[in-house]
NUSEZA-707298 format. One line per field, with one value per atom (N, C-alpha, C, O, CB): x, y, z; residue in one letter; residue number from 1. Coordinates in steps of 0.05 Angstrom, whole numbers, always signed. Atoms other than C-alpha are relative to their C-alpha. Glycine has a CB too. Example, Ala and Ser with C-alpha at 12.3 -4.5 7.8 and 13.67 -1.06 7.14 Angstrom:
residues 2
x c(+18|+246|+18|+39|-20|-16|+273|-15|-5|+9)
y c(-24|-90|+24|+24|+1|-24|-21|+22|+44|+9)
z c(+0|+156|+0|+13|+25|-1|+143|+14|+18|-29)
res c(A|A|A|A|A|S|S|S|S|S)
n c(1|1|1|1|1|2|2|2|2|2)
This chain:
residues 136
x c(+12|+7292|+10|-5|+6|-10|+7336|-13|-20|+28|+17|+7303|-28|-37|-4|+26|+7237|+0|-17|-9|-2|+7257|+3|-12|+26|-6|+7286|-23|-26|+23|+22|+7224|-24|-42|-7|+20|+7178|+7|-11|-3|-9|+7218|-2|-7|+29|+5|+7215|-30|-38|+14|+28|+7140|-11|-29|-16|+10|+7130|+8|-7|+6|-9|+7171|-15|-21|+27|+12|+7137|-27|-34|-2|+27|+7068|+2|-17|-13|-3|+7093|+5|-8|+29|-5|+7119|-24|-31|+21|+26|+7055|-20|-35|-14|+21|+7013|+6|-12|-3|-10|+7056|-6|-4|+32|+4|+7041|-28|-33|+4|+30|+6966|-1|-22|-23|+2|+6982|+3|+19|+23|-6|+6978|+28|+40|-19|-30|+7046|+7|+29|+6|-2|+7037|-25|-46|+13|+24|+6988|-6|-6|+5|+5|+6971|-31|-48|+8|+28|+6906|-16|-6|+0|+17|+6848|-5|-8|-27|+5|+6835|+24|+44|-17|-23|+6882|+8|-2|+22|-9|+6920|+21|+35|+12|-17|+6960|+13|+0|-13|-17|+7016|+11|+23|+24|-12|+7033|+12|-1|-21|-15|+7084|-4|-8|+26|+3|+7079|+26|+28|-12|-26|+7154|+18|+14|+11|-18|+7210|+27|+42|+2|-25|+7268|-2|-18|+14|-3|+7284|+29|+46|-7|-26|+7345|+2|-11|+1|-6|+7372|+12|+9|+20|-20|+7416|+23|+31|-14|-23|+7471|-6|-18|+16|+4|+7467|+26|+47|-20|-24|+7515|+2|-17|+1|-3|+7545|-17|-19|+31|+15|+7499|-28|-46|+14|+29|+7438|-20|-16|+0|+23|+7370|+1|+4|-23|-5|+7374|-27|-29|+24|+26|+7300|-17|-18|-17|+21|+7250|-22|-20|+15|+23|+7185|-10|-12|-20|+12|+7156|-32|-37|+20|+30|+7079|-8|-1|-16|+12|+7043|-29|-39|+12|+31|+6969|-7|+4|-14|+10|+6933|-21|-43|-9|+18|+6899|-15|-28|+17|+12|+6874|-27|-37|+21|+30|+6808|+2|-18|-22|-3|+6840|+23|+37|+10|-22|+6886|+26|+33|-1|-29|+6958|+15|+13|+10|-23|+7013|+27|+36|-1|-32|+7086|+10|+8|+15|-10|+7120|+29|+38|+0|-31|+7192|+7|+1|+22|-16|+7228|+29|+34|-17|-27|+7302|+18|+16|+5|-20|+7357|+26|+33|+9|-22|+7419|+22|+40|+7|-23|+7465|-13|-36|+25|+8|+7466|-4|-17|+20|+1|+7472|-28|-35|+20|+27|+7400|-21|-22|-7|+22|+7343|-27|-34|+1|+27|+7271|-19|-16|-7|+21|+7208|-25|-27|-3|+24|+7140|-24|-24|+2|+27|+7064|-3|-1|-21|-1|+7058|-33|-37|+11|+31|+6978|-4|+10|-22|+7|+6946|-12|-27|-22|+10|+6930|-26|-25|+22|+23|+6861|-3|+11|-21|+6|+6836|-5|-21|-25|+4|+6841|+17|+20|-30|-14|+6883|+30|+42|-6|-28|+6953|+18|+10|+3|-18|+7014|+27|+31|+3|-28|+7087|+22|+18|+3|-22|+7154|+20|+27|+9|-18|+7201|+30|+34|-7|-26|+7276|+17|+13|+6|-19|+7331|+29|+38|-3|-29|+7403|+16|+10|+6|-20|+7463|+17|+35|+19|-15|+7490|+29|+43|-16|-25|+7551|+19|+42|+2|-15|+7582|+2|-17|-13|+1|+7610|+7|+22|+19|-3|+7609|-26|-47|+19|+26|+7560|-11|+5|+3|+15|+7510|-23|-40|-7|+24|+7461|-8|+8|+8|+8|+7422|-27|-44|+1|+26|+7362|-14|-1|+1|+18|+7305|-18|-32|-16|+15|+7272|-26|-26|+17|+27|+7197|-11|-11|-21|+10|+7167|-28|-30|+21|+27|+7091|-18|-8|-13|+17|+7029|-13|-33|-24|+12|+7014|+1|+22|+17|+0|+6995|+13|+22|-28|-11|+7020|+30|+44|-15|-27|+7088|+8|+10|+8|-5|+7106|+27|+32|-1|-28|+7179|+7|+11|+22|-5|+7192|+25|+28|-25|-23|+7258|+1|-1|+22|+0|+7261|+29|+44|-21|-24|+7322|+4|-12|+11|-5|+7353|+26|+41|+2|-26|+7413|+3|-16|+5|-8|+7451|+27|+40|-14|-30|+7519|+0|-14|+15|-2|+7537|+29|+49|-3|-24|+7590|+6|-12|-3|-12|+7633|-11|-15|+35|+6|+7610|+21|+44|-8|-23|+7651|+7|+25|-9)
y c(+6|+156|-29|-44|+23|+26|+94|-21|-42|-1|+15|+65|-9|-32|+18|+4|+74|-19|-37|+25|+19|+42|-27|-44|+7|+26|-17|-12|-37|-1|+11|-27|-4|-20|+16|+4|-19|-26|-41|+26|+21|-70|-27|-49|+7|+26|-120|-6|-29|+3|+7|-111|-10|-27|+24|+13|-124|-27|-41|+15|+27|-185|-18|-40|-1|+16|-209|-8|-31|+12|+4|-202|-17|-32|+27|+17|-237|-30|-49|+12|+26|-295|-11|-35|+2|+12|-301|-9|-28|+24|+4|-298|-27|-42|+25|+23|-353|-25|-46|+3|+19|-398|-12|-36|+10|+9|-401|-11|-21|+25|+13|-423|-28|-40|+11|+31|-494|-5|+10|-15|+10|-530|-2|+5|-28|+3|-546|+1|-1|-25|+0|-542|-27|-30|+20|+28|-615|+0|+8|-24|+4|-627|-19|-40|-8|+19|-660|-24|-45|+13|+22|-706|-12|+1|+9|+16|-758|-18|-20|+14|+22|-817|+12|+32|-23|-7|-811|-22|-41|+15|+22|-853|+2|+22|+1|+1|-873|-26|-46|+5|+21|-923|-7|+10|+5|+6|-963|+2|+4|-31|-7|-953|+10|+6|-20|-17|-912|-12|-7|+31|+10|-951|-31|-39|+18|+30|-1026|-5|-4|-20|+3|-1041|-33|-46|+16|+28|-1111|-11|-33|-6|+7|-1107|-14|-9|-19|+18|-1157|-26|-42|-6|+25|-1213|-12|+1|+3|+14|-1266|+0|+0|-27|+2|-1268|-22|-43|-8|+20|-1305|-1|-15|-25|+1|-1293|+12|+20|+17|-10|-1271|+31|+46|-8|-30|-1202|+14|+36|+5|-11|-1195|+15|+8|-24|-17|-1144|+11|+11|+25|-8|-1115|+27|+29|-21|-27|-1042|-5|-17|+31|-2|-1037|+28|+44|-14|-26|-975|+0|-21|+12|-1|-954|+25|+47|+2|-21|-912|+14|+4|-9|-14|-861|+23|+41|+11|-22|-819|-14|-34|+7|+7|-826|-7|-6|+27|+6|-845|-25|-28|+27|+20|-905|+10|+31|-16|-10|-900|-21|-46|+1|+15|-923|+4|+27|+7|-3|-936|+0|-20|-23|-2|-911|-13|-26|+31|+10|-930|-5|+11|+21|+6|-961|-8|-28|-27|-2|-953|-2|+16|+26|+3|-977|+18|+24|-34|-13|-937|-13|+0|+11|+14|-993|-28|-35|-5|+28|-1060|-20|-41|-11|+19|-1096|-3|-21|+9|+2|-1080|-1|+16|+24|+4|-1106|+2|-14|-27|-1|-1083|-9|-6|+22|+7|-1111|+11|+15|-29|-15|-1078|-8|-23|+29|+3|-1079|+16|+41|+7|-11|-1068|+11|+31|-24|-8|-1060|+25|+32|-23|-25|-995|-7|-26|+16|+6|-995|+18|+42|+5|-15|-974|+15|+7|-18|-15|-923|-20|-38|+17|+14|-954|-27|-40|-7|+27|-1014|+4|+26|-14|+0|-1035|-15|-34|-11|+12|-1054|-3|+10|+19|+4|-1077|+7|+8|-25|-2|-1064|-19|-14|+29|+18|-1124|+10|+20|-28|-8|-1109|-25|-37|+26|+21|-1160|+14|+22|-26|-6|-1139|-24|-46|+11|+23|-1181|-4|+12|+5|+4|-1208|-13|-21|-17|+12|-1233|+25|+17|-11|-25|-1161|+3|+9|+24|-1|-1161|+29|+44|-20|-28|-1095|+14|+5|+16|-14|-1042|+13|+17|+24|-10|-1015|+17|+11|-19|-16|-960|+6|+16|+31|-1|-960|+12|+8|-28|-11|-921|-14|-26|+32|+9|-942|+23|+32|-27|-23|-885|-9|-22|+18|+10|-896|+24|+46|-11|-22|-852|-8|-28|+8|+8|-854|+27|+50|-18|-24|-810|+12|+26|-8|-7|-796|+36|+49|-16|-31|-719|+10|+33|+11|-9|-713|-5|+11|-15|+3|-744|-18|-43|-11|+18|-768|-14|-32|+18|+11|-783|-8|+10|+21|+8|-823|-18|-35|-16|+15|-849|-17|-8|+17|+19|-910|-8|-6|-26|+5|-935|-30|-39|+24|+26|-1004|+6|+22|-26|-2|-1008|-27|-42|+26|+25|-1065|-4|+12|-26|+8|-1098|-29|-45|+6|+30|-1163|-10|+1|-5|+10|-1203|-27|-42|-2|+31|-1266|-16|-10|-3|+23|-1332|-8|-6|-23|+5|-1354|-30|-41|+6)
z c(+24|+1478|-8|-20|-22|+6|+1471|+16|+6|+4|-21|+1533|-11|-11|+25|+12|+1500|-23|-25|-9|+26|+1433|+11|+4|-22|-8|+1469|+14|+10|+17|-14|+1512|-17|-10|+21|+19|+1454|-17|-23|-17|+16|+1415|+16|+4|-10|-17|+1473|+3|+2|+30|-4|+1483|-27|-26|+10|+23|+1408|-7|-20|-21|+1|+1408|+18|+10|+5|-18|+1471|-9|-8|+25|+11|+1440|-25|-29|-6|+26|+1372|+13|+5|-21|-12|+1416|+12|+8|+21|-15|+1458|-22|-18|+22|+19|+1394|-15|-22|-19|+17|+1358|+19|+7|-8|-18|+1419|-4|+1|+26|+6|+1401|-28|-36|+2|+30|+1328|-2|+12|-18|+1|+1309|-8|-23|-20|+6|+1307|-29|-37|+12|+30|+1232|-12|+2|-8|+18|+1177|-13|-37|-22|+10|+1171|-8|+9|+23|+9|+1132|+15|+23|-28|-17|+1167|-17|-4|+10|+16|+1108|-12|-17|-20|+10|+1082|+16|+39|-6|-17|+1105|+21|+15|-19|-21|+1169|+14|+22|+17|-6|+1192|+32|+40|-20|-28|+1267|+3|-2|+24|-9|+1288|+29|+46|-5|-31|+1354|+11|+36|+6|-8|+1357|-18|-42|+11|+19|+1326|+0|-18|+10|-4|+1351|+10|+27|+21|-9|+1358|+9|-8|-24|-12|+1405|+3|+18|+29|-2|+1392|+28|+37|-22|-24|+1457|-12|-34|+24|+10|+1450|-11|+2|+21|+11|+1404|-10|-13|-22|+12|+1378|-29|-45|+9|+34|+1308|-10|+2|-11|+12|+1264|+13|+3|+3|-15|+1313|-18|-41|+27|+12|+1298|-3|+16|+17|+5|+1266|-10|-20|-22|+11|+1250|+20|+44|-10|-17|+1279|-18|-43|+15|+14|+1259|+10|+34|+4|-9|+1263|-12|-34|-15|+5|+1261|-1|+17|+20|+4|+1235|-4|-12|-23|+1|+1235|-17|-14|+31|+14|+1186|+14|+13|-24|-17|+1230|-16|-4|+23|+22|+1168|-8|+3|-29|+9|+1131|-32|-47|+6|+27|+1061|+2|+22|-18|+0|+1041|+2|-9|-23|-4|+1062|-17|-14|+34|+16|+1011|+9|+12|-29|-4|+1028|-26|-40|+16|+27|+963|+0|-19|-11|-2|+987|+29|+47|-14|-30|+1049|-7|-22|+19|+9|+1044|+24|+41|-16|-23|+1094|-8|-31|+4|+5|+1106|-10|-20|+20|+11|+1086|-12|-9|+25|+10|+1051|+20|+15|-19|-24|+1117|+12|+27|+23|-11|+1132|-23|-41|+18|+22|+1089|+9|+26|-12|-7|+1095|-17|-41|+6|+17|+1072|+10|+34|-3|-10|+1076|-13|-32|-5|+12|+1063|-22|-22|+18|+28|+989|-5|-18|-24|+4|+988|+15|+34|+11|-14|+1007|+29|+30|-17|-26|+1084|+5|+9|+21|-6|+1095|+27|+45|-2|-22|+1147|+26|+24|-5|-24|+1218|+1|+22|+2|+2|+1194|+4|+5|-29|-5|+1206|-21|-34|+26|+19|+1164|+16|+37|-28|-10|+1179|-16|-40|+5|+13|+1159|+15|+38|-1|-10|+1170|-7|-29|-11|+4|+1177|+9|+30|+15|-8|+1177|-2|-23|-20|-3|+1203|-5|+4|+27|+2|+1179|+24|+28|-22|-23|+1243|-5|+14|+18|+6|+1208|+7|+12|-31|-10|+1225|+29|+43|-11|-26|+1291|+10|-4|+10|-10|+1334|+2|-7|-19|-4|+1354|-27|-45|+22|+22|+1303|+2|+19|-14|-5|+1294|-34|-50|+22|+29|+1226|-2|+17|-15|+3|+1197|-23|-40|-4|+21|+1152|-4|+14|+7|+9|+1116|-14|-35|-20|+12|+1102|-15|-3|+22|+15|+1048|-11|-26|-24|+6|+1038|-5|-5|+25|+9|+1019|+26|+24|-23|-23|+1091|+1|-4|+24|-1|+1099|+25|+25|-1|-26|+1170|+2|+15|+23|-2|+1160|-22|-19|+28|+25|+1090|-1|-16|-25|-2|+1110|+30|+46|-12|-27|+1173|+0|-17|+13|-4|+1197|+26|+49|-1|-25|+1241|+2|-17|-4|-4|+1274|+15|+32|+15|-13|+1294|+13|+2|-21|-11|+1343|+15|+22|+20|-16|+1379|-2|-16|-7|-1|+1389|-6|+8|+28|+8|+1354|+12|+5|-34|-11|+1392|-12|-21|+31|+7|+1372|+21|+44|+1|-17|+1397|+18|+9|-15|-19|+1457|-5|+8|+33)
res c(M|M|M|M|M|K|K|K|K|K|K|K|K|K|K|F|F|F|F|F|F|F|F|F|F|L|L|L|L|L|L|L|L|L|L|S|S|S|S|S|L|L|L|L|L|F|F|F|F|F|A|A|A|A|A|F|F|F|F|F|L|L|L|L|L|A|A|A|A|A|M|M|M|M|M|G|G|G|G|G|F|F|F|F|F|A|A|A|A|A|N|N|N|N|N|A|A|A|A|A|Q|Q|Q|Q|Q|N|N|N|N|N|E|E|E|E|E|P|P|P|P|P|A|A|A|A|A|N|N|N|N|N|N|N|N|N|N|V|V|V|V|V|P|P|P|P|P|N|N|N|N|N|D|D|D|D|D|G|G|G|G|G|P|P|P|P|P|K|K|K|K|K|I|I|I|I|I|T|T|T|T|T|F|F|F|F|F|S|S|S|S|S|K|K|K|K|K|M|M|M|M|M|L|L|L|L|L|H|H|H|H|H|D|D|D|D|D|Y|Y|Y|Y|Y|G|G|G|G|G|T|T|T|T|T|I|I|I|I|I|E|E|E|E|E|K|K|K|K|K|G|G|G|G|G|G|G|G|G|G|D|D|D|D|D|G|G|G|G|G|N|N|N|N|N|C|C|C|C|C|E|E|E|E|E|F|F|F|F|F|T|T|T|T|T|F|F|F|F|F|T|T|T|T|T|N|N|N|N|N|E|E|E|E|E|G|G|G|G|G|N|N|N|N|N|E|E|E|E|E|P|P|P|P|P|L|L|L|L|L|I|I|I|I|I|L|L|L|L|L|T|T|T|T|T|N|N|N|N|N|V|V|V|V|V|K|K|K|K|K|A|A|A|A|A|S|S|S|S|S|C|C|C|C|C|G|G|G|G|G|C|C|C|C|C|T|T|T|T|T|T|T|T|T|T|P|P|P|P|P|S|S|S|S|S|W|W|W|W|W|T|T|T|T|T|Q|Q|Q|Q|Q|K|K|K|K|K|P|P|P|P|P|V|V|V|V|V|M|M|M|M|M|P|P|P|P|P|G|G|G|G|G|K|K|K|K|K|T|T|T|T|T|G|G|G|G|G|T|T|T|T|T|I|I|I|I|I|K|K|K|K|K|V|V|V|V|V|R|R|R|R|R|Y|Y|Y|Y|Y|N|N|N|N|N|T|T|T|T|T|A|A|A|A|A|N|N|N|N|N|V|V|V|V|V|G|G|G|G|G|G|G|G|G|G|F|F|F|F|F|T|T|T|T|T|K|K|K|K|K|T|T|T|T|T|I|I|I|I|I|T|T|T|T|T|V|V|V|V|V|T|T|T|T|T|S|S|S|S|S|N|N|N|N|N|A|A|A|A|A|V|V|V|V|V|D|D|D|D|D|N|N|N|N|N|P|P|P|P|P|R|R|R|R|R|V|V|V|V|V|V|V|V|V|V|L|L|L|L|L|K|K|K|K|K|I|I|I|I|I|K|K|K|K|K|G|G|G|G|G|N|N|N|N|N|V|V|V|V|V|K|K|K|K|K|K|K|K|K|K|P|P|P|P|P|E|E|E|E|E)
n c(1|1|1|1|1|2|2|2|2|2|3|3|3|3|3|4|4|4|4|4|5|5|5|5|5|6|6|6|6|6|7|7|7|7|7|8|8|8|8|8|9|9|9|9|9|10|10|10|10|10|11|11|11|11|11|12|12|12|12|12|13|13|13|13|13|14|14|14|14|14|15|15|15|15|15|16|16|16|16|16|17|17|17|17|17|18|18|18|18|18|19|19|19|19|19|20|20|20|20|20|21|21|21|21|21|22|22|22|22|22|23|23|23|23|23|24|24|24|24|24|25|25|25|25|25|26|26|26|26|26|27|27|27|27|27|28|28|28|28|28|29|29|29|29|29|30|30|30|30|30|31|31|31|31|31|32|32|32|32|32|33|33|33|33|33|34|34|34|34|34|35|35|35|35|35|36|36|36|36|36|37|37|37|37|37|38|38|38|38|38|39|39|39|39|39|40|40|40|40|40|41|41|41|41|41|42|42|42|42|42|43|43|43|43|43|44|44|44|44|44|45|45|45|45|45|46|46|46|46|46|47|47|47|47|47|48|48|48|48|48|49|49|49|49|49|50|50|50|50|50|51|51|51|51|51|52|52|52|52|52|53|53|53|53|53|54|54|54|54|54|55|55|55|55|55|56|56|56|56|56|57|57|57|57|57|58|58|58|58|58|59|59|59|59|59|60|60|60|60|60|61|61|61|61|61|62|62|62|62|62|63|63|63|63|63|64|64|64|64|64|65|65|65|65|65|66|66|66|66|66|67|67|67|67|67|68|68|68|68|68|69|69|69|69|69|70|70|70|70|70|71|71|71|71|71|72|72|72|72|72|73|73|73|73|73|74|74|74|74|74|75|75|75|75|75|76|76|76|76|76|77|77|77|77|77|78|78|78|78|78|79|79|79|79|79|80|80|80|80|80|81|81|81|81|81|82|82|82|82|82|83|83|83|83|83|84|84|84|84|84|85|85|85|85|85|86|86|86|86|86|87|87|87|87|87|88|88|88|88|88|89|89|89|89|89|90|90|90|90|90|91|91|91|91|91|92|92|92|92|92|93|93|93|93|93|94|94|94|94|94|95|95|95|95|95|96|96|96|96|96|97|97|97|97|97|98|98|98|98|98|99|99|99|99|99|100|100|100|100|100|101|101|101|101|101|102|102|102|102|102|103|103|103|103|103|104|104|104|104|104|105|105|105|105|105|106|106|106|106|106|107|107|107|107|107|108|108|108|108|108|109|109|109|109|109|110|110|110|110|110|111|111|111|111|111|112|112|112|112|112|113|113|113|113|113|114|114|114|114|114|115|115|115|115|115|116|116|116|116|116|117|117|117|117|117|118|118|118|118|118|119|119|119|119|119|120|120|120|120|120|121|121|121|121|121|122|122|122|122|122|123|123|123|123|123|124|124|124|124|124|125|125|125|125|125|126|126|126|126|126|127|127|127|127|127|128|128|128|128|128|129|129|129|129|129|130|130|130|130|130|131|131|131|131|131|132|132|132|132|132|133|133|133|133|133|134|134|134|134|134|135|135|135|135|135|136|136|136|136|136)
């Protein structure tokens, strides 16, 4: 009886798992703005103190309604973002420019959180990393 119960339980779980594989990964609406970034990480590599700490992230609205970035926030004050303020129309691109303060010597990894009205991913976390060395 115990073996029958375990076998039945295993079969039930296996059928449930197989059925779950056929379900969509998430319930993203077909209509609305959708955001896609060309890259999620910018690696500065090794740069000298006082060097160029600027980089840019490009995104595309792959939806069918205007995409609006409502907030872009860096994880600390040493990183300053600026971004496209106007709605990004379907098929068009926008940018998020990031400046890292290279007066800080040493390795760094920082995040930039992008909040938008995108139906597929309303909160995206971008990353920058690198190492600032003293000039020789």
